[in-house]
C-alpha positions in Angstrom: -134.4 -26.7 -97.2 -131.3 -28.8 -96.3 -132.9 -29.9 -93.0 -136.0 -31.1 -94.8 -133.9 -33.1 -97.2 -131.9 -34.7 -94.4 -135.2 -35.5 -92.6 -136.5 -37.2 -95.7 -133.3 -39.3 -96.0 -133.6 -40.3 -92.4 -137.2 -41.4 -92.8 -136.3 -43.3 -96.0 -133.5 -45.2 -94.1 -135.8 -46.1 -91.3 -138.5 -47.3 -93.7 -135.9 -49.5 -95.5 -134.7 -50.9 -92.1 -138.3 -51.7 -91.1 -138.9 -53.3 -94.5 -135.8 -55.5 -94.2 -136.6 -56.4 -90.6 -140.1 -57.5 -91.7 -138.7 -59.8 -94.4 -139.2 -63.4 -93.6 -136.1 -65.6 -93.7 -136.9 -69.3 -94.5 -134.2 -71.8 -93.6 -133.7 -75.5 -94.2 -132.1 -77.7 -91.6 -128.8 -77.7 -93.3 -128.8 -73.9 -93.8 -129.7 -73.4 -90.1 -126.7 -75.5 -89.0 -124.4 -73.7 -91.3 -125.6 -70.3 -90.1 -125.4 -71.3 -86.4 -121.9 -72.6 -86.7 -120.8 -69.5 -88.6 -122.2 -67.2 -85.9 -121.3 -69.2 -82.8 -119.3 -67.3 -80.2 -118.7 -70.6 -78.4 -116.7 -71.8 -81.5 -114.7 -68.6 -81.6 -113.7 -69.2 -78.0 -112.8 -72.8 -78.7 -110.7 -71.7 -81.7 -109.0 -69.1 -79.5 -108.0 -71.9 -77.1 -106.4 -73.8 -79.9 -104.4 -70.8 -80.9 -103.4 -70.2 -77.3 -102.2 -73.8 -76.8 -100.2 -73.7 -80.0 -98.6 -70.5 -78.8 -97.7 -72.3 -75.6 -95.9 -75.0 -77.5 -94.0 -72.4 -79.5 -93.0 -70.7 -76.2 -91.5 -74.0 -74.9 -89.8 -74.7 -78.2 -88.1 -71.3 -78.1 -86.3 -72.4 -74.9 -84.4 -75.1 -76.8 -82.7 -72.4 -78.8 -80.0 -69.9 -77.7 -81.3 -66.8 -76.0 -79.7 -63.5 -77.0 -80.1 -60.4 -74.9 -78.8 -56.8 -75.2 -78.4 -54.4 -72.2 -77.2 -50.8 -72.2 -76.7 -48.4 -69.3 -75.3 -45.0 -68.5 -74.2 -44.0 -65.0 -73.1 -40.6 -63.8 -70.8 -40.7 -60.7 -70.3 -38.0 -58.1 -67.0 -36.1 -58.1 -64.2 -37.5 -55.9 -60.6 -36.6 -55.4 -58.0 -38.3 -57.8 -56.1 -41.3 -56.4 -52.4 -40.4 -55.8 -49.5 -42.4 -54.4 -46.2 -41.2 -53.2 -43.2 -42.7 -55.0 -39.9 -42.9 -53.1 -37.3 -40.3 -54.1 -40.1 -38.2 -55.8 -41.2 -34.9 -54.5 -44.5 -35.0 -56.4 -47.4 -37.6 -55.8 -48.1 -39.8 -58.8 -51.8 -40.0 -60.0 -52.7 -43.7 -60.6 -55.8 -43.1 -62.6 -58.0 -40.2 -63.7 -61.4 -39.6 -62.2 -64.0 -40.8 -64.7 -67.5 -39.5 -63.9 -69.3 -40.9 -67.0 -69.8 -44.7 -67.3 -71.2 -46.3 -70.5 -71.9 -50.0 -70.6 -73.1 -52.2 -73.4 -73.5 -56.0 -73.0 -74.6 -58.7 -75.4 -75.4 -62.0 -73.6 -76.0 -65.4 -75.0 -77.4 -68.3 -73.0 -78.1 -71.9 -74.1 -79.7 -74.6 -71.9 -77.8 -77.8 -72.3 -79.6 -80.0 -69.8 -82.7 -79.3 -67.8 -83.6 -82.7 -66.4 -85.8 -83.4 -69.4 -88.1 -80.5 -68.4 -88.3 -78.9 -71.8 -89.0 -82.1 -73.6 -91.8 -82.9 -71.2 -93.3 -79.5 -71.4 -93.2 -79.6 -75.2 -95.0 -83.0 -75.3 -97.5 -81.8 -72.7 -98.3 -78.7 -74.8 -98.7 -80.7 -78.0 -101.2 -83.1 -76.3 -103.1 -80.0 -75.1 -103.3 -78.7 -78.7 -104.7 -82.0 -79.9 -107.1 -82.1 -77.0 -108.3 -78.5 -77.7 -108.8 -79.4 -81.4 -111.0 -82.4 -80.5 -112.9 -80.1 -78.1 -113.5 -77.7 -81.0 -115.0 -80.5 -83.0 -117.1 -81.6 -80.0 -118.3 -78.0 -79.5 -119.3 -77.8 -83.1 -121.2 -81.0 -82.8 -123.0 -79.8 -79.6 -124.0 -76.6 -81.4 -125.3 -78.5 -84.4 -127.3 -80.7 -82.1 -128.8 -77.7 -80.3 -129.7 -76.0 -83.6 -131.3 -79.2 -84.9 -133.4 -79.6 -81.7 -134.5 -75.9 -81.9 -135.2 -76.3 -85.6 -137.6 -79.3 -85.1 -139.3 -77.6 -82.1 -139.9 -74.6 -84.3 -141.1 -76.8 -87.1 -143.5 -78.6 -84.7 -144.8 -75.3 -83.4 -145.6 -74.2 -87.0 -147.5 -77.4 -87.7 -149.5 -77.2 -84.5 -150.4 -73.6 -85.3 -151.7 -74.8 -88.7 -153.7 -77.5 -86.9 -155.2 -75.0 -84.5 -156.1 -72.7 -87.4 -157.8 -75.6 -89.2 -159.6 -76.5 -86.0 -160.9 -72.9 -85.6 -162.1 -72.8 -89.2 -164.0 -76.1 -88.6 -165.8 -74.7 -85.5 -166.7 -71.5 -87.4 -168.1 -73.6 -90.2 -170.2 -75.7 -87.8 -171.6 -72.5 -86.2 -172.6 -71.2 -89.7 -174.3 -74.6 -90.5 -176.1 -74.6 -87.2 -177.5 -71.1 -87.6 -178.9 -72.2 -91.0 -180.4 -75.3 -89.3 -182.0 -73.0 -86.6 -183.7 -71.0 -89.3 -185.3 -74.2 -90.5 -186.1 -75.4 -87.0 -183.6 -78.2 -87.2 -181.3 -77.0 -84.4 -181.7 -75.4 -81.0 -180.1 -72.5 -79.3 -178.4 -75.0 -77.0 -176.7 -76.6 -80.0 -175.4 -73.2 -81.1 -174.1 -72.3 -77.6 -172.2 -75.6 -77.4 -170.6 -74.9 -80.7 -169.8 -71.3 -79.8 -168.1 -72.5 -76.6 -166.1 -74.9 -78.7 -165.2 -72.0 -81.0 -164.0 -70.0 -78.1 -161.9 -72.9 -76.9 -160.4 -73.2 -80.4 -159.4 -69.5 -80.3 -157.7 -70.1 -77.0 -155.9 -73.1 -78.5 -154.8 -71.0 -81.4 -153.5 -68.3 -79.1 -151.5 -70.9 -77.2 -150.1 -72.2 -80.5 -149.1 -68.7 -81.7 -147.4 -68.0 -78.4 -145.5 -71.3 -78.4 -144.5 -70.5 -82.0 -143.1 -67.1 -81.1 -141.2 -68.6 -78.2 -139.9 -71.4 -80.5 -138.8 -68.8 -83.1 -136.9 -66.8 -80.4 -135.2 -70.0 -79.3 -134.3 -70.9 -82.8 -133.0 -67.4 -83.7 -130.8 -67.5 -80.6 -129.4 -71.0 -81.6 -128.3 -69.7 -85.0 -127.0 -66.4 -83.8 -129.8 -64.2 -85.4 -131.5 -61.2 -83.9 -134.1 -62.6 -81.5 -136.9 -60.6 -83.2 -135.9 -61.7 -86.8 -138.9 -63.0 -88.7 -137.8 -66.5 -89.5 -139.5 -69.7 -90.7 -138.2 -73.2 -91.2 -138.9 -75.8 -93.9 -138.3 -79.5 -94.0 -137.2 -81.0 -97.3 -138.3 -84.4 -96.1 -141.5 -84.2 -94.0 -141.7 -88.0 -93.9 -139.8 -89.8 -91.2 -137.8 -93.0 -91.4 -138.2 -95.2 -88.4 -134.8 -96.7 -87.6 -133.8 -99.8 -85.6 -130.9 -99.8 -83.2 -129.2 -102.3 -80.9 -128.3 -100.9 -77.5 -125.0 -102.8 -77.3 -123.8 -101.5 -80.7 -124.7 -97.9 -79.7 -122.8 -98.1 -76.4 -119.8 -99.5 -78.2 -120.0 -96.8 -80.9 -120.2 -94.1 -78.2 -117.1 -95.3 -76.4 -115.2 -95.3 -79.7 -116.5 -92.1 -81.1 -117.2 -89.6 -78.3 -114.9 -86.6 -78.6 -115.0 -86.0 -74.8 -113.3 -89.4 -74.3 -110.7 -88.7 -76.9 -110.0 -85.2 -75.5 -109.7 -86.4 -71.9 -107.3 -89.2 -73.1 -105.0 -86.5 -74.5 -105.3 -84.5 -71.3 -104.2 -87.5 -69.3 -101.1 -87.8 -71.5 -100.5 -84.1 -71.0 -100.8 -84.4 -67.2 -98.3 -87.4 -67.3 -95.8 -85.2 -69.1 -96.3 -82.4 -66.6 -95.4 -84.9 -63.8 -92.1 -85.6 -65.7 -91.5 -81.8 -66.0 -91.9 -81.4 -62.2 -89.6 -84.3 -61.6 -86.9 -82.6 -63.6 -86.1 -80.6 -60.5 -84.6 -83.7 -59.0 -81.8 -83.4 -61.7 -79.1 -80.8 -62.1 -79.4 -78.1 -64.8 -76.5 -77.2 -67.0 -76.3 -73.9 -68.9 -73.8 -72.4 -71.3 -73.4 -68.6 -71.2 -71.3 -66.0 -73.0 -71.1 -62.2 -72.7 -69.5 -59.5 -74.8 -68.9 -56.1 -73.0 -68.3 -52.8 -74.7 -67.8 -50.2 -72.0 -66.3 -46.9 -71.3 -64.4 -47.3 -69.0 -63.9 -51.0 -69.2 -63.1 -52.1 -65.6 -61.2 -55.2 -66.8 -58.6 -52.9 -68.3 -56.4 -51.2 -65.7 -55.9 -48.4 -65.1 -59.3 -47.3 -66.4 -59.3 -44.8 -69.2 -61.9 -42.7 -70.8 -62.4 -44.8 -74.0 -64.5 -47.7 -75.2 -63.0 -51.2 -75.0 -64.5 -54.6 -75.7 -64.0 -57.7 -73.6 -65.8 -61.1 -73.4 -66.4 -64.1 -71.1 -67.8 -67.6 -71.5 -69.0 -70.0 -68.8 -70.7 -73.3 -68.2 -73.0 -73.3 -65.1 -74.4 -76.3 -63.2 -77.3 -75.7 -60.9 -78.7 -78.4 -58.6 -81.2 -78.2 -55.8 -79.5 -80.6 -53.4 -82.1 -80.1 -50.6 -85.2 -77.9 -50.6 -87.2 -79.3 -47.7 -89.5 -81.5 -49.8 -90.6 -78.6 -52.1 -90.1 -80.7 -55.3 -91.6 -83.8 -53.8 -94.7 -81.8 -52.8 -95.0 -80.5 -56.4 -94.7 -84.1 -57.8 -97.4 -85.3 -55.4 -99.8 -82.6 -56.5 -99.2 -83.4 -60.2 -99.7 -87.1 -59.6 -102.9 -86.5 -57.7 -104.2 -84.4 -60.6 -103.6 -87.5 -62.8 -105.5 -89.7 -60.3 -108.4 -87.2 -60.4 -108.5 -87.1 -64.1 -108.5 -90.9 -64.4 -111.5 -91.0 -62.1 -113.1 -88.4 -64.3 -112.5 -90.6 -67.2 -114.3 -93.5 -65.5 -117.2 -91.2 -64.5 -117.4 -89.9 -68.1 -117.7 -93.5 -69.5 -120.5 -94.2 -67.0 -122.3 -90.9 -67.9 -122.0 -91.7 -71.6 -123.4 -95.2 -71.2 -126.3 -93.8 -69.1 -127.0 -91.1 -71.7 -127.0 -93.6 -74.6 -129.4 -95.9 -72.6 -131.7 -93.0 -71.8 -131.8 -91.8 -75.4 -132.3 -95.3 -76.8 -135.3 -96.0 -74.5 -136.8 -92.6 -75.3 -136.5 -93.2 -79.0 -138.0 -96.7 -78.6 -140.9 -95.1 -76.7 -141.5 -92.5 -79.3 -141.5 -95.1 -82.1 -144.3 -96.9 -80.4 -146.1 -93.5 -79.7 -145.9 -92.7 -83.4 -147.5 -96.0 -84.4 -150.3 -95.6 -81.8 -150.9 -91.9 -82.7 -151.1 -92.8 -86.4 -153.9 -95.3 -85.7 -155.6 -92.8 -83.4 -155.6 -90.0 -86.0 -157.1 -92.4 -88.6 -159.9 -93.3 -86.1 -160.5 -89.7 -85.1 -160.8 -88.6 -88.7 -163.3 -91.4 -89.5 -165.2 -90.6 -86.3 -165.3 -86.9 -87.2 -166.5 -87.6 -90.8 -169.2 -89.9 -89.6 -170.5 -87.4 -87.0 -170.5 -84.6 -89.6 -172.6 -86.7 -91.9 -175.0 -87.6 -89.2 -175.2 -84.0 -87.9 -176.0 -82.7 -91.4 -179.1 -85.0 -91.4 -179.7 -84.3 -87.7 -178.8 -87.8 -86.6 -176.1 -86.5 -84.3 -176.0 -83.7 -81.8 -173.8 -80.7 -81.4 -172.2 -82.5 -78.4 -171.2 -85.3 -80.7 -169.6 -82.7 -83.1 -167.7 -81.0 -80.2 -166.4 -84.4 -79.0 -165.4 -85.4 -82.4 -163.6 -82.1 -83.1 -161.8 -82.3 -79.8 -160.7 -85.9 -80.4 -159.4 -85.0 -83.9 -157.5 -82.0 -82.7 -155.8 -84.0 -79.9 -155.1 -86.8 -82.3 -153.4 -84.5 -84.8 -151.5 -82.7 -82.1 -150.3 -85.9 -80.5 -149.2 -87.3 -83.9 -147.3 -84.1 -84.8 -145.7 -84.1 -81.4 -144.7 -87.7 -81.7 -143.1 -87.2 -85.1 -141.1 -84.2 -84.3 -140.1 -85.5 -80.9 -138.8 -88.6 -82.6 -136.6 -86.4 -84.8 -135.3 -84.6 -81.8 -134.7 -87.8 -79.9 -132.8 -89.1 -83.0 -130.6 -86.1 -82.9 -129.9 -86.6 -79.2 -129.1 -90.3 -79.8 -126.7 -89.5 -82.6 -125.0 -86.9 -80.4 -124.7 -89.3 -77.5 -122.9 -91.9 -79.7 -120.6 -89.4 -81.2 -121.9 -89.1 -84.7 -121.2 -85.9 -86.6 -124.3 -83.6 -87.0 -122.8 -80.9 -89.1 
């Protein structure tokens, strides 16, 4: 009986899971971006880099402060004969010290760096620049993710619209087949007319299959971009289906990009970090000065003679100067390497500026092309709808042939598809342009 109950519970849980999986999740653009940013592993990695760089700064800052260390040891010595000396006028040797086989040592050490050739200051500044750079890269990564989500959103939205157009096209072909069969009963249409429309209907079914497949692929891509299960049943909705055509000036866009792009800001801080690293390497040209102090608590304490089997405390303090007077060009080689890293990074900055300018140009021209495509497609769809209406009216009174209907349907389907593509492609192009000029998309 218990096994039957457990089986029923298991079946119930599976049914609930299937039900929840089958539920459709409908997301707006803003909701999609929010979900994607929340679920992004890339952002978690970027956040981890910030934490790591901050920890590096803390590591360097700790070296400005005194370092306190404690050591303890125990040593067991092998047995040896006591040390005796013969004193004049004495018949018995005199033992100088007893044999101590157990040695206990405790040491508390303090070390403070006084001067390190400006190395610590340089490393601290370098680390702080890296922190700022990683924070900017985090914002940039968030913007990249938002751009990818928005592109996936509009591609998914476009696929939904094209599927609807394909379904509408299929219904139209099926309606024409029904009308033509009725015409044939009255001798107003031929078998050839019906066959042409049935071929058109088969083509419409193939177009719908393509549209459904493209929709499924777009859904998987969208789900991946927002961190959902790839098989999650999702849909998207646009709160503003109308599109606002915008005007831009290329010179203003390029100027905006060079002022706003996070990649440029991040690389600028990296250059500052590299410059500080060069100073840190050059610190080896200078002497280093340290202060040290130790407190010993040992049994026996070897500073106390003769040694006795008891704990005694002693201390010492010192100032140490260390200077690499000659190391066969080791430091110079390190400086050269660091300086060449700076040279390479400056060249990277130049290349990045050129790439950004190229990207803005490319996106601007594409947006301009799509704007013109929308205008032409809008006129084309108006013409195709009017042509379709006229041919339907003529066909109903047998003044047009089935070939005319097929041509009109095909033209209307292509016009609607082209217009839908142009509108959504314009939205995607706008996202790419905004991203290329450094505007926030989240």
